N, C-alpha and C positions, 0 to 999 in steps of 0.2 A: 504494500500500500504506500509506504513512504517513498519508494523508488518511483512509482507511478505519479505520486503527488509532486515530487521534485521535477520529474520529467515534464509534467503539465505546466508547472510553474516556470520552468525554463523556456517552454514554448511560448507562454504568454509574455514573458519578459522579452524574448526575441522579437515577437510581433510588435510589442510596444516600442522597442528600440527602432525597428524598421520603420514603423509609422512615423515616429518622431523625426528620423533622418529624412524620410521622404518629404515630410512637411517642410523641414528646413531647406531642402533642396529646391522646392517648388515656389517658395515665397521668400522675400527679403531683398536687401540691397546688393548691388554689384557695381564695380568700377572696371574700366578697361582702357587699354591703350593700344595703338597700332599704327601701321603705315598705309598710305593711300597712293594709288596711281590714278591720275585724272586725265581724261581725254576730252579736249575742248570741243564744244559744239556751238561756238559763238556765232551770233548773227552779226556779220561785219558789213551789212548793207550800207551803213552810214559812211563807210570808207570807199564806196564804189567810185568816187570821183578820182581816186588815186590810180585806178586801173588804166585810165587813158595815158598815164605816164609810164606804164610798164610794171607797176607794182601789183602784187597779188597778196593782199593783207590776210594771211592765215597764221594763226598762233600755233606754237608747238604745244605738245602735251607736257605734263609736269608731274612732280611727286609732292607728297605732303605728309602730315602727321594728323592723327585723330585721337580723341579721348572721349570717354562717355561715363556717365554716372546714371544708374537706373534703379528701378524697383520692380521686382516680379510680383505682380498683383495676385496671380494664380498660375498654374502650370501652362495656361494657354495665352496669357496676356502680360506684357510688360510695357512700362513707360520709361523713356530715357531722355536725358539731355545729351545730345551729341555735338561735340565741338570738333571743328576741322579747319586746318590751316594749309592752304595750297600756295606755294611760292613759285614765281617765275614762269608763268605762261609767257613765253617770249616770241616776239616777231622781229626778225632782222632781215633786211633785204636792201640790196643796192641796185639801182636802175639808172640808166642814162636819160637825163632830161636835156635834150639837145645833145651837146657834147660833154656835159658836166655830169660826173657820177654823183648821185645823191643817195645817201644811206639813211634809211629809217630804222629806228630801233625802239621797241616798246616792251614793257614788262607789266603784267597784271598779277597782283597778289590778292588772294581771296580768303576771307575768314567767315565761317558760318557757325551759328549757334541754333540748333534745331531741336525742338521737343517732338519726339517721334514715338508712335505706338508700334509695338512688335506683336504679331499674332502668330502663334505656334499651332498649326493644325495637327501635328504629329508629335507624340511624346516618345521619349527614350534618350539614350546617350547622344544620339544624333538628332538635332531638332531643327528642321528647316522652318523658315519664317517669312512672312511678308512684313514690310515696314512702310509707314507713311507718316510724314511730319511736316510741320510748318515752323518757321523761325525767322532769323535775321541774317542777312548777308552784307558784309562790308567788302567793297572792292576798291583797290588802290591801283592807279595806272600811272606809269612814268613813260614819257615819250621823248625821243630826241631825233632831230633832223639835222644832218650835216652834209657839207659839200666842200671840196677843196677851194680855198680862197674866199670862203664866205663864213660869217659868224654862225656858230652852232646854235640852233633853236631848241629849247627844251620846254617841257610842260608836264604838269602832274595834276591829278584830281583824285578825290576820294568820294565815295557814295555809299550810303547805307539804306537798304530797303528790305522789305519782306522777301522771303524765298520759300520754296517748297521742295520736298524730296520724296521719291517713291523708289522702292527697291525690294530685292529678295536676298536671302542669305541663309546661312546655316551656322548653328552653334554646335560644336562637338565637345562634350563634357569628358575631359581627361579624368577628372575626379568630381566629387560632389561640389568642390569649392573652386575648381579651375576649369575654364572652357576656352577653346580656340574658336575664332570667328572668321568667316569669309563672307563678304557681302558685295553685291553689285547694285549700284543705285544711279538714278538720274536726278540732278539738282538743277533748278531753274530760278533765276531772280525775277522779281516783279517790279512794276513801275519803271523807274529810270534804269533799272538793272535787268530789264526783260530781254536784253540781248546777251546776257551772261548765262550760259547753259553748259553743262558738262556731264559726262559719264564718269563714274568712279568705280574702281575695284579696290577693296580694302581688306586687310588681314590683320588680326591682332589677338590679344589674350585678355581674358576678363577674370576677375576674382570675385567670388560670390560669398556673401556673409549670411 
């Protein structure tokens, strides 16, 4: 009798521990950090006037960093603040205007802070998800025009406006408290930044509490 009682007590304790662990894993805060590769989809229609001089205003892709802090409401839904900094979308080109070579150089840096929802339709160690969010985008642009024998012309501008993001991704839980993340997303600015759009592929690690 005593052996059966201890065995039953052990099973109950194991179930209780499992339930407690599962609950801890499915709700609570998390923080993460990672790297981003961004592929520009800028609308450069405002620069079409340069094409008649032989310029093709197309910016390069770039790299960046990201960080996030979030809360798992339940196993199927999380809310997070996602921060991302992308530096050096660059455009550099030299074209001849008449007989004079003219060089245009421009860099765009972008910072976003987005509150995003993450929906997990499938549970397990590997958790695919959909994400959708709104936030704020700050874009800074520096531009230079130079030609031999002429003064170099420079300009810069900063703009802050709302933005939105939509994407899909997957969280892979290495353990209850550590997950690896891979996400693909599309981000677009609004209002005066509605020509700033880009795709991102990001990877990182998160720590769950």
